[in-house]
N, C-alpha and C positions, 0 to 999 in steps of 0.2 A: 661083593662089590668088584673085586678084581676080575672075575670071570665076565661080568657085564662090561668092564671096561675093555677087556681083551676082544670080546665080540664086537664092541663099538669100533675099535681100532681096525679090526678085520674088515668090517663094513665099510669104513672110510677107505681103507686100501683098495677093496673090491670096487668101490664107486669111482675112485681115481682111475684105476685100471679100465674100468668101463669107458669112462669119459675120454681117456687116451685112445682107446679103441674106436670110439665113435668118431673123433677128430681124424684119425688115420683113415677111416672109411670115407668120410666127407671129403677129405683131400683127394683120395683116389676117385671119387664121384666127379669132383670138379676136374681133374685132369682128363678123365674119359669123356666128359661133355665138351670140354675144350678140343680134344682130338676129334670128336665127332663132328663139330662145327667146321673144323679145318678140312676134314674129309669131304664133308657137304660141298665146300667151296671148290674143292678139287675135282669133285664129280661133275659139278656144273661146269666147270671150265673144260674139262674133257668132253663133256656132251656137247658144248658149244663148238668144240674142234672138231667133232665127229670121231673121237678116239674111242671106238667101241671096246677095244681090249683094256684101256685104262678105266673106262667106266665100270667094266665087269670086275677087273681086279679090285678097284676101289670100293665098289659096291660090296664085294665079298668082305672086305675088311671092315667096312661099316656094319654090316650084319654081325660080324664077330664081336665087334666093340659094343653094340647094342645089347647082345647077349651077356657080355661082360658087365655092363652097366646094370642091367636088370638084376644080376646076381648081387652086385654091390648094393643096390637098393634093399634087396631082401635081407642081405647081411646086416645093413644098417637098421631095418625094421625090427630084426631079431635082437639086436644089441640095445636098442633104444628103450 
């Protein structure tokens, strides 16, 4: 019985660790999504101003954040 209790404690600890990891990933996903929304507004504004350099720079950042977000989604799916 003590071995079973220890295994059960280990399982509970591992589940708490997994839940904390999921929460951290979810927070990072929310941060990235918010940053992408802000960048989209900046890109629109720069486009309206005809600021091609800003659109290009912001577009590159947007693509990079999208890649990072996709990686976080994959990480979340693996941890879930």
